[in-house]
PyMOL Python script that loads the backbone (N, CA, C, O; Angstrom):
from pymol import cmd

cmd.read_pdbstr("""\
ATOM      1  N   MET A   1      -4.276  14.761  -7.492  1.00  0.00           N
ATOM      2  CA  MET A   1      -4.110  13.731  -6.494  1.00  0.00           C
ATOM      3  C   MET A   1      -3.180  14.261  -5.402  1.00  0.00           C
ATOM      4  O   MET A   1      -2.053  14.668  -5.683  1.00  0.00           O
ATOM      5  N   THR A   2      -3.652  14.253  -4.170  1.00  0.00           N
ATOM      6  CA  THR A   2      -2.890  14.742  -3.033  1.00  0.00           C
ATOM      7  C   THR A   2      -2.124  13.587  -2.404  1.00  0.00           C
ATOM      8  O   THR A   2      -2.634  12.471  -2.296  1.00  0.00           O
ATOM      9  N   GLU A   3      -0.894  13.871  -1.992  1.00  0.00           N
ATOM     10  CA  GLU A   3      -0.092  12.833  -1.359  1.00  0.00           C
ATOM     11  C   GLU A   3       0.001  13.087   0.136  1.00  0.00           C
ATOM     12  O   GLU A   3       0.393  14.171   0.565  1.00  0.00           O
ATOM     13  N   ASN A   4      -0.366  12.072   0.936  1.00  0.00           N
ATOM     14  CA  ASN A   4      -0.210  12.125   2.382  1.00  0.00           C
ATOM     15  C   ASN A   4       1.097  11.448   2.734  1.00  0.00           C
ATOM     16  O   ASN A   4       1.535  10.530   2.040  1.00  0.00           O
ATOM     17  N   SER A   5       1.713  11.892   3.797  1.00  0.00           N
ATOM     18  CA  SER A   5       2.923  11.259   4.291  1.00  0.00           C
ATOM     19  C   SER A   5       2.767  11.087   5.788  1.00  0.00           C
ATOM     20  O   SER A   5       2.496  12.048   6.508  1.00  0.00           O
ATOM     21  N   VAL A   6       2.942   9.850   6.257  1.00  0.00           N
ATOM     22  CA  VAL A   6       2.793   9.555   7.676  1.00  0.00           C
ATOM     23  C   VAL A   6       3.920   8.642   8.133  1.00  0.00           C
ATOM     24  O   VAL A   6       4.550   7.961   7.324  1.00  0.00           O
ATOM     25  N   THR A   7       4.164   8.637   9.425  1.00  0.00           N
ATOM     26  CA  THR A   7       5.160   7.733   9.977  1.00  0.00           C
ATOM     27  C   THR A   7       4.580   6.320  10.071  1.00  0.00           C
ATOM     28  O   THR A   7       3.368   6.129   9.975  1.00  0.00           O
ATOM     29  N   VAL A   8       5.449   5.345  10.259  1.00  0.00           N
ATOM     30  CA  VAL A   8       4.998   3.964  10.422  1.00  0.00           C
ATOM     31  C   VAL A   8       4.014   3.882  11.588  1.00  0.00           C
ATOM     32  O   VAL A   8       2.981   3.220  11.493  1.00  0.00           O
ATOM     33  N   ARG A   9       4.339   4.551  12.672  1.00  0.00           N
ATOM     34  CA  ARG A   9       3.454   4.522  13.854  1.00  0.00           C
ATOM     35  C   ARG A   9       2.076   5.078  13.518  1.00  0.00           C
ATOM     36  O   ARG A   9       1.061   4.486  13.886  1.00  0.00           O
ATOM     37  N   GLU A  10       2.034   6.210  12.823  1.00  0.00           N
ATOM     38  CA  GLU A  10       0.751   6.810  12.442  1.00  0.00           C
ATOM     39  C   GLU A  10      -0.008   5.896  11.478  1.00  0.00           C
ATOM     40  O   GLU A  10      -1.224   5.740  11.596  1.00  0.00           O
ATOM     41  N   ALA A  11       0.705   5.297  10.531  1.00  0.00           N
ATOM     42  CA  ALA A  11       0.065   4.403   9.568  1.00  0.00           C
ATOM     43  C   ALA A  11      -0.550   3.205  10.277  1.00  0.00           C
ATOM     44  O   ALA A  11      -1.666   2.792   9.961  1.00  0.00           O
ATOM     45  N   ARG A  12       0.179   2.654  11.230  1.00  0.00           N
ATOM     46  CA  ARG A  12      -0.306   1.499  11.979  1.00  0.00           C
ATOM     47  C   ARG A  12      -1.569   1.867  12.767  1.00  0.00           C
ATOM     48  O   ARG A  12      -2.531   1.101  12.806  1.00  0.00           O
ATOM     49  N   ALA A  13      -1.553   3.025  13.381  1.00  0.00           N
ATOM     50  CA  ALA A  13      -2.675   3.449  14.217  1.00  0.00           C
ATOM     51  C   ALA A  13      -3.925   3.785  13.406  1.00  0.00           C
ATOM     52  O   ALA A  13      -5.045   3.701  13.911  1.00  0.00           O
ATOM     53  N   HIS A  14      -3.724   4.167  12.143  1.00  0.00           N
ATOM     54  CA  HIS A  14      -4.862   4.618  11.325  1.00  0.00           C
ATOM     55  C   HIS A  14      -4.900   3.915   9.969  1.00  0.00           C
ATOM     56  O   HIS A  14      -5.262   4.526   8.964  1.00  0.00           O
ATOM     57  N   LEU A  15      -4.532   2.646   9.939  1.00  0.00           N
ATOM     58  CA  LEU A  15      -4.452   1.922   8.671  1.00  0.00           C
ATOM     59  C   LEU A  15      -5.767   1.961   7.902  1.00  0.00           C
ATOM     60  O   LEU A  15      -5.763   2.181   6.691  1.00  0.00           O
ATOM     61  N   ALA A  16      -6.878   1.753   8.576  1.00  0.00           N
ATOM     62  CA  ALA A  16      -8.170   1.760   7.888  1.00  0.00           C
ATOM     63  C   ALA A  16      -8.416   3.096   7.181  1.00  0.00           C
ATOM     64  O   ALA A  16      -8.950   3.121   6.072  1.00  0.00           O
ATOM     65  N   ASP A  17      -8.031   4.197   7.813  1.00  0.00           N
ATOM     66  CA  ASP A  17      -8.200   5.517   7.186  1.00  0.00           C
ATOM     67  C   ASP A  17      -7.373   5.626   5.905  1.00  0.00           C
ATOM     68  O   ASP A  17      -7.841   6.173   4.906  1.00  0.00           O
ATOM     69  N   HIS A  18      -6.142   5.106   5.934  1.00  0.00           N
ATOM     70  CA  HIS A  18      -5.277   5.184   4.755  1.00  0.00           C
ATOM     71  C   HIS A  18      -5.785   4.270   3.644  1.00  0.00           C
ATOM     72  O   HIS A  18      -5.651   4.591   2.463  1.00  0.00           O
ATOM     73  N   ILE A  19      -6.364   3.141   4.017  1.00  0.00           N
ATOM     74  CA  ILE A  19      -6.978   2.263   3.018  1.00  0.00           C
ATOM     75  C   ILE A  19      -8.179   2.950   2.392  1.00  0.00           C
ATOM     76  O   ILE A  19      -8.365   2.890   1.176  1.00  0.00           O
ATOM     77  N   ASN A  20      -8.991   3.599   3.206  1.00  0.00           N
ATOM     78  CA  ASN A  20     -10.149   4.342   2.676  1.00  0.00           C
ATOM     79  C   ASN A  20      -9.694   5.433   1.716  1.00  0.00           C
ATOM     80  O   ASN A  20     -10.302   5.631   0.664  1.00  0.00           O
ATOM     81  N   ARG A  21      -8.618   6.145   2.077  1.00  0.00           N
ATOM     82  CA  ARG A  21      -8.102   7.193   1.184  1.00  0.00           C
ATOM     83  C   ARG A  21      -7.616   6.580  -0.131  1.00  0.00           C
ATOM     84  O   ARG A  21      -7.847   7.139  -1.204  1.00  0.00           O
ATOM     85  N   ALA A  22      -6.946   5.434  -0.045  1.00  0.00           N
ATOM     86  CA  ALA A  22      -6.479   4.768  -1.264  1.00  0.00           C
ATOM     87  C   ALA A  22      -7.663   4.419  -2.160  1.00  0.00           C
ATOM     88  O   ALA A  22      -7.593   4.584  -3.378  1.00  0.00           O
ATOM     89  N   GLU A  23      -8.736   3.943  -1.566  1.00  0.00           N
ATOM     90  CA  GLU A  23      -9.942   3.640  -2.355  1.00  0.00           C
ATOM     91  C   GLU A  23     -10.491   4.889  -3.033  1.00  0.00           C
ATOM     92  O   GLU A  23     -11.126   4.802  -4.084  1.00  0.00           O
ATOM     93  N   GLU A  24     -10.246   6.050  -2.431  1.00  0.00           N
ATOM     94  CA  GLU A  24     -10.697   7.319  -3.004  1.00  0.00           C
ATOM     95  C   GLU A  24      -9.687   7.896  -3.996  1.00  0.00           C
ATOM     96  O   GLU A  24      -9.912   8.963  -4.569  1.00  0.00           O
ATOM     97  N   GLY A  25      -8.563   7.182  -4.199  1.00  0.00           N
ATOM     98  CA  GLY A  25      -7.566   7.638  -5.165  1.00  0.00           C
ATOM     99  C   GLY A  25      -6.419   8.425  -4.555  1.00  0.00           C
ATOM    100  O   GLY A  25      -5.610   9.000  -5.284  1.00  0.00           O
ATOM    101  N   ILE A  26      -6.333   8.460  -3.230  1.00  0.00           N
ATOM    102  CA  ILE A  26      -5.300   9.252  -2.552  1.00  0.00           C
ATOM    103  C   ILE A  26      -4.255   8.316  -1.941  1.00  0.00           C
ATOM    104  O   ILE A  26      -4.568   7.571  -1.012  1.00  0.00           O
ATOM    105  N   PRO A  27      -3.023   8.342  -2.446  1.00  0.00           N
ATOM    106  CA  PRO A  27      -1.980   7.486  -1.869  1.00  0.00           C
ATOM    107  C   PRO A  27      -1.455   8.057  -0.547  1.00  0.00           C
ATOM    108  O   PRO A  27      -1.550   9.256  -0.285  1.00  0.00           O
ATOM    109  N   THR A  28      -0.911   7.181   0.259  1.00  0.00           N
ATOM    110  CA  THR A  28      -0.259   7.580   1.500  1.00  0.00           C
ATOM    111  C   THR A  28       1.154   7.024   1.490  1.00  0.00           C
ATOM    112  O   THR A  28       1.349   5.818   1.343  1.00  0.00           O
ATOM    113  N   VAL A  29       2.136   7.893   1.644  1.00  0.00           N
ATOM    114  CA  VAL A  29       3.532   7.478   1.739  1.00  0.00           C
ATOM    115  C   VAL A  29       3.843   7.267   3.217  1.00  0.00           C
ATOM    116  O   VAL A  29       3.522   8.107   4.057  1.00  0.00           O
ATOM    117  N   ILE A  30       4.472   6.138   3.520  1.00  0.00           N
ATOM    118  CA  ILE A  30       4.823   5.816   4.898  1.00  0.00           C
ATOM    119  C   ILE A  30       6.321   6.018   5.068  1.00  0.00           C
ATOM    120  O   ILE A  30       7.124   5.523   4.277  1.00  0.00           O
ATOM    121  N   THR A  31       6.683   6.760   6.121  1.00  0.00           N
ATOM    122  CA  THR A  31       8.089   7.079   6.345  1.00  0.00           C
ATOM    123  C   THR A  31       8.607   6.424   7.623  1.00  0.00           C
ATOM    124  O   THR A  31       7.859   6.158   8.564  1.00  0.00           O
ATOM    125  N   ARG A  32       9.908   6.175   7.621  1.00  0.00           N
ATOM    126  CA  ARG A  32      10.605   5.705   8.820  1.00  0.00           C
ATOM    127  C   ARG A  32      11.843   6.572   8.959  1.00  0.00           C
ATOM    128  O   ARG A  32      12.659   6.668   8.042  1.00  0.00           O
ATOM    129  N   ASN A  33      11.969   7.193  10.106  1.00  0.00           N
ATOM    130  CA  ASN A  33      13.087   8.118  10.343  1.00  0.00           C
ATOM    131  C   ASN A  33      13.166   9.191   9.258  1.00  0.00           C
ATOM    132  O   ASN A  33      14.255   9.595   8.850  1.00  0.00           O
ATOM    133  N   GLY A  34      12.006   9.643   8.801  1.00  0.00           N
ATOM    134  CA  GLY A  34      11.939  10.717   7.822  1.00  0.00           C
ATOM    135  C   GLY A  34      12.116  10.299   6.372  1.00  0.00           C
ATOM    136  O   GLY A  34      11.968  11.122   5.469  1.00  0.00           O
ATOM    137  N   ALA A  35      12.435   9.017   6.134  1.00  0.00           N
ATOM    138  CA  ALA A  35      12.653   8.539   4.762  1.00  0.00           C
ATOM    139  C   ALA A  35      11.460   7.698   4.303  1.00  0.00           C
ATOM    140  O   ALA A  35      10.980   6.854   5.060  1.00  0.00           O
ATOM    141  N   PRO A  36      10.974   7.914   3.074  1.00  0.00           N
ATOM    142  CA  PRO A  36       9.876   7.103   2.562  1.00  0.00           C
ATOM    143  C   PRO A  36      10.299   5.641   2.419  1.00  0.00           C
ATOM    144  O   PRO A  36      11.359   5.346   1.866  1.00  0.00           O
ATOM    145  N   VAL A  37       9.452   4.717   2.929  1.00  0.00           N
ATOM    146  CA  VAL A  37       9.787   3.290   2.874  1.00  0.00           C
ATOM    147  C   VAL A  37       8.684   2.431   2.251  1.00  0.00           C
ATOM    148  O   VAL A  37       8.944   1.298   1.845  1.00  0.00           O
ATOM    149  N   ALA A  38       7.470   2.951   2.170  1.00  0.00           N
ATOM    150  CA  ALA A  38       6.352   2.169   1.628  1.00  0.00           C
ATOM    151  C   ALA A  38       5.234   3.134   1.241  1.00  0.00           C
ATOM    152  O   ALA A  38       5.298   4.336   1.499  1.00  0.00           O
ATOM    153  N   ALA A  39       4.208   2.560   0.611  1.00  0.00           N
ATOM    154  CA  ALA A  39       3.052   3.377   0.250  1.00  0.00           C
ATOM    155  C   ALA A  39       1.796   2.523   0.228  1.00  0.00           C
ATOM    156  O   ALA A  39       1.830   1.341  -0.115  1.00  0.00           O
ATOM    157  N   VAL A  40       0.691   3.147   0.602  1.00  0.00           N
ATOM    158  CA  VAL A  40      -0.630   2.550   0.438  1.00  0.00           C
ATOM    159  C   VAL A  40      -1.238   3.293  -0.741  1.00  0.00           C
ATOM    160  O   VAL A  40      -1.505   4.492  -0.664  1.00  0.00           O
ATOM    161  N   VAL A  41      -1.455   2.566  -1.831  1.00  0.00           N
ATOM    162  CA  VAL A  41      -1.906   3.212  -3.068  1.00  0.00           C
ATOM    163  C   VAL A  41      -3.188   2.565  -3.571  1.00  0.00           C
ATOM    164  O   VAL A  41      -3.489   1.423  -3.223  1.00  0.00           O
ATOM    165  N   PRO A  42      -3.943   3.289  -4.386  1.00  0.00           N
ATOM    166  CA  PRO A  42      -5.122   2.687  -5.006  1.00  0.00           C
ATOM    167  C   PRO A  42      -4.707   1.449  -5.808  1.00  0.00           C
ATOM    168  O   PRO A  42      -3.659   1.452  -6.453  1.00  0.00           O
ATOM    169  N   ILE A  43      -5.513   0.406  -5.769  1.00  0.00           N
ATOM    170  CA  ILE A  43      -5.159  -0.837  -6.448  1.00  0.00           C
ATOM    171  C   ILE A  43      -4.983  -0.618  -7.948  1.00  0.00           C
ATOM    172  O   ILE A  43      -4.154  -1.283  -8.568  1.00  0.00           O
ATOM    173  N   ALA A  44      -5.736   0.287  -8.535  1.00  0.00           N
ATOM    174  CA  ALA A  44      -5.582   0.563  -9.967  1.00  0.00           C
ATOM    175  C   ALA A  44      -4.185   1.093 -10.268  1.00  0.00           C
ATOM    176  O   ALA A  44      -3.595   0.741 -11.289  1.00  0.00           O
ATOM    177  N   ASP A  45      -3.652   1.939  -9.385  1.00  0.00           N
ATOM    178  CA  ASP A  45      -2.294   2.456  -9.568  1.00  0.00           C
ATOM    179  C   ASP A  45      -1.269   1.337  -9.454  1.00  0.00           C
ATOM    180  O   ASP A  45      -0.325   1.267 -10.242  1.00  0.00           O
ATOM    181  N   PHE A  46      -1.457   0.461  -8.468  1.00  0.00           N
ATOM    182  CA  PHE A  46      -0.546  -0.661  -8.272  1.00  0.00           C
ATOM    183  C   PHE A  46      -0.565  -1.578  -9.493  1.00  0.00           C
ATOM    184  O   PHE A  46       0.488  -1.992  -9.979  1.00  0.00           O
ATOM    185  N   GLU A  47      -1.755  -1.895  -9.986  1.00  0.00           N
ATOM    186  CA  GLU A  47      -1.872  -2.766 -11.155  1.00  0.00           C
ATOM    187  C   GLU A  47      -1.245  -2.125 -12.385  1.00  0.00           C
ATOM    188  O   GLU A  47      -0.607  -2.812 -13.183  1.00  0.00           O
ATOM    189  N   ALA A  48      -1.418  -0.818 -12.548  1.00  0.00           N
ATOM    190  CA  ALA A  48      -0.809  -0.107 -13.678  1.00  0.00           C
ATOM    191  C   ALA A  48       0.710  -0.151 -13.577  1.00  0.00           C
ATOM    192  O   ALA A  48       1.394  -0.311 -14.588  1.00  0.00           O
ATOM    193  N   LEU A  49       1.238  -0.011 -12.379  1.00  0.00           N
ATOM    194  CA  LEU A  49       2.677  -0.090 -12.174  1.00  0.00           C
ATOM    195  C   LEU A  49       3.207  -1.476 -12.523  1.00  0.00           C
ATOM    196  O   LEU A  49       4.233  -1.601 -13.192  1.00  0.00           O
ATOM    197  N   GLU A  50       2.508  -2.518 -12.069  1.00  0.00           N
ATOM    198  CA  GLU A  50       2.924  -3.884 -12.393  1.00  0.00           C
ATOM    199  C   GLU A  50       2.892  -4.125 -13.903  1.00  0.00           C
ATOM    200  O   GLU A  50       3.806  -4.733 -14.460  1.00  0.00           O
ATOM    201  N   GLU A  51       1.843  -3.647 -14.554  1.00  0.00           N
ATOM    202  CA  GLU A  51       1.726  -3.827 -16.003  1.00  0.00           C
ATOM    203  C   GLU A  51       2.844  -3.087 -16.733  1.00  0.00           C
ATOM    204  O   GLU A  51       3.423  -3.620 -17.679  1.00  0.00           O
ATOM    205  N   ALA A  52       3.147  -1.881 -16.307  1.00  0.00           N
ATOM    206  CA  ALA A  52       4.227  -1.106 -16.929  1.00  0.00           C
ATOM    207  C   ALA A  52       5.572  -1.809 -16.746  1.00  0.00           C
ATOM    208  O   ALA A  52       6.391  -1.839 -17.665  1.00  0.00           O
ATOM    209  N   ALA A  53       5.795  -2.372 -15.560  1.00  0.00           N
ATOM    210  CA  ALA A  53       7.046  -3.102 -15.306  1.00  0.00           C
ATOM    211  C   ALA A  53       7.138  -4.322 -16.211  1.00  0.00           C
ATOM    212  O   ALA A  53       8.206  -4.612 -16.751  1.00  0.00           O
ATOM    213  N   ASP A  54       6.026  -5.042 -16.386  1.00  0.00           N
ATOM    214  CA  ASP A  54       6.008  -6.208 -17.273  1.00  0.00           C
ATOM    215  C   ASP A  54       6.343  -5.810 -18.708  1.00  0.00           C
ATOM    216  O   ASP A  54       7.123  -6.487 -19.378  1.00  0.00           O
ATOM    217  N   VAL A  55       5.753  -4.710 -19.179  1.00  0.00           N
ATOM    218  CA  VAL A  55       6.004  -4.232 -20.538  1.00  0.00           C
ATOM    219  C   VAL A  55       7.481  -3.852 -20.687  1.00  0.00           C
ATOM    220  O   VAL A  55       8.110  -4.190 -21.689  1.00  0.00           O
ATOM    221  N   MET A  56       8.030  -3.154 -19.695  1.00  0.00           N
ATOM    222  CA  MET A  56       9.424  -2.742 -19.748  1.00  0.00           C
ATOM    223  C   MET A  56      10.351  -3.964 -19.791  1.00  0.00           C
ATOM    224  O   MET A  56      11.295  -3.997 -20.580  1.00  0.00           O
ATOM    225  N   LEU A  57      10.086  -4.955 -18.955  1.00  0.00           N
ATOM    226  CA  LEU A  57      10.921  -6.157 -18.945  1.00  0.00           C
ATOM    227  C   LEU A  57      10.819  -6.915 -20.267  1.00  0.00           C
ATOM    228  O   LEU A  57      11.818  -7.438 -20.760  1.00  0.00           O
ATOM    229  N   ALA A  58       9.627  -6.975 -20.838  1.00  0.00           N
ATOM    230  CA  ALA A  58       9.453  -7.645 -22.126  1.00  0.00           C
ATOM    231  C   ALA A  58      10.229  -6.916 -23.218  1.00  0.00           C
ATOM    232  O   ALA A  58      10.849  -7.555 -24.067  1.00  0.00           O
ATOM    233  N   ARG A  59      10.200  -5.605 -23.203  1.00  0.00           N
ATOM    234  CA  ARG A  59      10.954  -4.822 -24.202  1.00  0.00           C
ATOM    235  C   ARG A  59      12.454  -5.034 -24.046  1.00  0.00           C
ATOM    236  O   ARG A  59      13.179  -5.162 -25.033  1.00  0.00           O
ATOM    237  N   GLU A  60      12.917  -5.071 -22.790  1.00  0.00           N
ATOM    238  CA  GLU A  60      14.340  -5.311 -22.553  1.00  0.00           C
ATOM    239  C   GLU A  60      14.743  -6.699 -23.052  1.00  0.00           C
ATOM    240  O   GLU A  60      15.808  -6.859 -23.649  1.00  0.00           O
ATOM    241  N   ALA A  61      13.898  -7.697 -22.809  1.00  0.00           N
ATOM    242  CA  ALA A  61      14.188  -9.052 -23.267  1.00  0.00           C
ATOM    243  C   ALA A  61      14.206  -9.114 -24.789  1.00  0.00           C
ATOM    244  O   ALA A  61      15.074  -9.762 -25.373  1.00  0.00           O
ATOM    245  N   GLU A  62      13.262  -8.450 -25.428  1.00  0.00           N
ATOM    246  CA  GLU A  62      13.226  -8.426 -26.888  1.00  0.00           C
ATOM    247  C   GLU A  62      14.480  -7.761 -27.447  1.00  0.00           C
ATOM    248  O   GLU A  62      15.019  -8.209 -28.460  1.00  0.00           O
ATOM    249  N   ALA A  63      14.947  -6.698 -26.798  1.00  0.00           N
ATOM    250  CA  ALA A  63      16.154  -6.005 -27.255  1.00  0.00           C
ATOM    251  C   ALA A  63      17.371  -6.911 -27.133  1.00  0.00           C
ATOM    252  O   ALA A  63      18.213  -6.935 -28.031  1.00  0.00           O
ATOM    253  N   VAL A  64      17.476  -7.653 -26.044  1.00  0.00           N
ATOM    254  CA  VAL A  64      18.599  -8.583 -25.855  1.00  0.00           C
ATOM    255  C   VAL A  64      18.564  -9.653 -26.941  1.00  0.00           C
ATOM    256  O   VAL A  64      19.595  -9.984 -27.527  1.00  0.00           O
ATOM    257  N   LEU A  65      17.385 -10.188 -27.205  1.00  0.00           N
ATOM    258  CA  LEU A  65      17.267 -11.225 -28.241  1.00  0.00           C
ATOM    259  C   LEU A  65      17.599 -10.657 -29.621  1.00  0.00           C
ATOM    260  O   LEU A  65      18.256 -11.321 -30.423  1.00  0.00           O
ATOM    261  N   ALA A  66      17.147  -9.430 -29.900  1.00  0.00           N
ATOM    262  CA  ALA A  66      17.412  -8.817 -31.198  1.00  0.00           C
ATOM    263  C   ALA A  66      18.901  -8.594 -31.414  1.00  0.00           C
ATOM    264  O   ALA A  66      19.377  -8.617 -32.549  1.00  0.00           O
ATOM    265  N   GLU A  67      19.630  -8.381 -30.335  1.00  0.00           N
ATOM    266  CA  GLU A  67      21.079  -8.159 -30.425  1.00  0.00           C
ATOM    267  C   GLU A  67      21.853  -9.475 -30.398  1.00  0.00           C
ATOM    268  O   GLU A  67      23.084  -9.479 -30.367  1.00  0.00           O
ATOM    269  N   GLY A  68      21.118 -10.596 -30.411  1.00  0.00           N
ATOM    270  CA  GLY A  68      21.783 -11.894 -30.379  1.00  0.00           C
ATOM    271  C   GLY A  68      22.289 -12.256 -29.000  1.00  0.00           C
ATOM    272  O   GLY A  68      23.244 -13.020 -28.863  1.00  0.00           O
ATOM    273  N   GLY A  69      21.653 -11.709 -27.980  1.00  0.00           N
ATOM    274  CA  GLY A  69      22.061 -11.969 -26.603  1.00  0.00           C
ATOM    275  C   GLY A  69      21.828 -13.412 -26.209  1.00  0.00           C
ATOM    276  O   GLY A  69      21.199 -14.173 -26.944  1.00  0.00           O
ATOM    277  N   PRO A  70      22.342 -13.789 -25.040  1.00  0.00           N
ATOM    278  CA  PRO A  70      22.257 -15.179 -24.598  1.00  0.00           C
ATOM    279  C   PRO A  70      20.829 -15.588 -24.261  1.00  0.00           C
ATOM    280  O   PRO A  70      20.021 -14.770 -23.823  1.00  0.00           O
ATOM    281  N   THR A  71      20.538 -16.845 -24.469  1.00  0.00           N
ATOM    282  CA  THR A  71      19.248 -17.410 -24.075  1.00  0.00           C
ATOM    283  C   THR A  71      19.515 -18.648 -23.234  1.00  0.00           C
ATOM    284  O   THR A  71      20.579 -19.259 -23.328  1.00  0.00           O
ATOM    285  N   VAL A  72      18.546 -19.008 -22.419  1.00  0.00           N
ATOM    286  CA  VAL A  72      18.643 -20.220 -21.609  1.00  0.00           C
ATOM    287  C   VAL A  72      17.325 -20.973 -21.700  1.00  0.00           C
ATOM    288  O   VAL A  72      16.275 -20.396 -21.983  1.00  0.00           O
ATOM    289  N   THR A  73      17.406 -22.259 -21.457  1.00  0.00           N
ATOM    290  CA  THR A  73      16.174 -23.050 -21.427  1.00  0.00           C
ATOM    291  C   THR A  73      15.511 -22.860 -20.063  1.00  0.00           C
ATOM    292  O   THR A  73      16.134 -22.375 -19.119  1.00  0.00           O
ATOM    293  N   MET A  74      14.254 -23.246 -19.980  1.00  0.00           N
ATOM    294  CA  MET A  74      13.550 -23.165 -18.703  1.00  0.00           C
ATOM    295  C   MET A  74      14.245 -24.047 -17.671  1.00  0.00           C
ATOM    296  O   MET A  74      14.347 -23.670 -16.504  1.00  0.00           O
ATOM    297  N   ALA A  75      14.722 -25.212 -18.089  1.00  0.00           N
ATOM    298  CA  ALA A  75      15.426 -26.114 -17.169  1.00  0.00           C
ATOM    299  C   ALA A  75      16.678 -25.442 -16.605  1.00  0.00           C
ATOM    300  O   ALA A  75      16.967 -25.559 -15.415  1.00  0.00           O
ATOM    301  N   GLU A  76      17.421 -24.736 -17.466  1.00  0.00           N
ATOM    302  CA  GLU A  76      18.628 -24.042 -17.005  1.00  0.00           C
ATOM    303  C   GLU A  76      18.271 -22.920 -16.026  1.00  0.00           C
ATOM    304  O   GLU A  76      18.947 -22.720 -15.017  1.00  0.00           O
ATOM    305  N   LEU A  77      17.209 -22.202 -16.339  1.00  0.00           N
ATOM    306  CA  LEU A  77      16.770 -21.114 -15.474  1.00  0.00           C
ATOM    307  C   LEU A  77      16.373 -21.648 -14.099  1.00  0.00           C
ATOM    308  O   LEU A  77      16.785 -21.103 -13.075  1.00  0.00           O
ATOM    309  N   LEU A  78      15.570 -22.718 -14.080  1.00  0.00           N
ATOM    310  CA  LEU A  78      15.144 -23.294 -12.806  1.00  0.00           C
ATOM    311  C   LEU A  78      16.327 -23.840 -12.019  1.00  0.00           C
ATOM    312  O   LEU A  78      16.392 -23.686 -10.800  1.00  0.00           O
ATOM    313  N   ALA A  79      17.261 -24.478 -12.717  1.00  0.00           N
ATOM    314  CA  ALA A  79      18.447 -25.007 -12.036  1.00  0.00           C
ATOM    315  C   ALA A  79      19.235 -23.870 -11.392  1.00  0.00           C
ATOM    316  O   ALA A  79      19.702 -24.000 -10.261  1.00  0.00           O
ATOM    317  N   ASP A  80      19.383 -22.774 -12.097  1.00  0.00           N
ATOM    318  CA  ASP A  80      20.095 -21.613 -11.548  1.00  0.00           C
ATOM    319  C   ASP A  80      19.363 -21.039 -10.334  1.00  0.00           C
ATOM    320  O   ASP A  80      19.988 -20.683  -9.335  1.00  0.00           O
ATOM    321  N   LEU A  81      18.031 -20.952 -10.430  1.00  0.00           N
ATOM    322  CA  LEU A  81      17.258 -20.407  -9.314  1.00  0.00           C
ATOM    323  C   LEU A  81      17.391 -21.274  -8.074  1.00  0.00           C
ATOM    324  O   LEU A  81      17.577 -20.763  -6.970  1.00  0.00           O
ATOM    325  N   PHE A  82      17.294 -22.605  -8.258  1.00  0.00           N
ATOM    326  CA  PHE A  82      17.398 -23.498  -7.103  1.00  0.00           C
ATOM    327  C   PHE A  82      18.806 -23.497  -6.534  1.00  0.00           C
ATOM    328  O   PHE A  82      18.980 -23.628  -5.322  1.00  0.00           O
ATOM    329  N   THR A  83      19.803 -23.353  -7.376  1.00  0.00           N
ATOM    330  CA  THR A  83      21.189 -23.273  -6.900  1.00  0.00           C
ATOM    331  C   THR A  83      21.391 -22.014  -6.069  1.00  0.00           C
ATOM    332  O   THR A  83      22.035 -22.053  -5.021  1.00  0.00           O
ATOM    333  N   GLU A  84      20.831 -20.881  -6.544  1.00  0.00           N
ATOM    334  CA  GLU A  84      20.942 -19.628  -5.811  1.00  0.00           C
ATOM    335  C   GLU A  84      20.234 -19.719  -4.468  1.00  0.00           C
ATOM    336  O   GLU A  84      20.763 -19.251  -3.460  1.00  0.00           O
ATOM    337  N   GLN A  85      19.058 -20.308  -4.438  1.00  0.00           N
ATOM    338  CA  GLN A  85      18.295 -20.427  -3.183  1.00  0.00           C
ATOM    339  C   GLN A  85      19.044 -21.319  -2.206  1.00  0.00           C
ATOM    340  O   GLN A  85      19.087 -21.030  -1.010  1.00  0.00           O
ATOM    341  N   GLY A  86      19.626 -22.386  -2.694  1.00  0.00           N
ATOM    342  CA  GLY A  86      20.384 -23.289  -1.832  1.00  0.00           C
ATOM    343  C   GLY A  86      21.598 -22.597  -1.258  1.00  0.00           C
ATOM    344  O   GLY A  86      21.963 -22.839  -0.107  1.00  0.00           O
ATOM    345  N   GLY A  87      22.230 -21.736  -2.042  1.00  0.00           N
ATOM    346  CA  GLY A  87      23.401 -21.006  -1.578  1.00  0.00           C
ATOM    347  C   GLY A  87      23.067 -19.995  -0.513  1.00  0.00           C
ATOM    348  O   GLY A  87      23.867 -19.758   0.392  1.00  0.00           O
ATOM    349  N   GLU A  88      21.861 -19.377  -0.607  1.00  0.00           N
ATOM    350  CA  GLU A  88      21.450 -18.378   0.378  1.00  0.00           C
ATOM    351  C   GLU A  88      21.101 -19.013   1.698  1.00  0.00           C
ATOM    352  O   GLU A  88      21.277 -18.398   2.750  1.00  0.00           O
ATOM    353  N   ALA A  89      20.603 -20.248   1.659  1.00  0.00           N
ATOM    354  CA  ALA A  89      20.180 -20.908   2.887  1.00  0.00           C
ATOM    355  C   ALA A  89      21.368 -21.382   3.691  1.00  0.00           C
ATOM    356  O   ALA A  89      21.268 -21.564   4.904  1.00  0.00           O
ATOM    357  N   ALA A  90      22.501 -21.584   3.021  1.00  0.00           N
ATOM    358  CA  ALA A  90      23.683 -22.125   3.712  1.00  0.00           C
ATOM    359  C   ALA A  90      24.363 -21.087   4.571  1.00  0.00           C
ATOM    360  O   ALA A  90      25.370 -21.382   5.215  1.00  0.00           O
TER     361      ALA A  90
END
""", "prot")
cmd.dss("prot")
cmd.show_as("cartoon", "prot")
cmd.util.cbc("prot")
cmd.orient("prot")
C-alpha cells in the first residue's frame, strides 16, 4: 500500500482523485505547514480502526471492573456529560 501526502490546498483541488485512490486501497495523508493533520482512507480501513478502538476500550473497561474500579449508573454518566457541556458553553 503506497501512501500519498498532499497539502490541504492540493487535497481540496483534487478531492475526487483522493477519494478514487481511497476506493482503490491507497490512503492520502493531508498536511498543513508540513505536518500531517488528516487522511482520506479506504472505508474498510476506517471501519477496522473504529472496531479496534471499540475492542481496546472494552478491554480497558473490563480491566477496571476486574480490579474493583469505580462504576457509575447511566443516569450519573448522563448528568456528568450534561454538566460538562453546560460548563463549556458558559
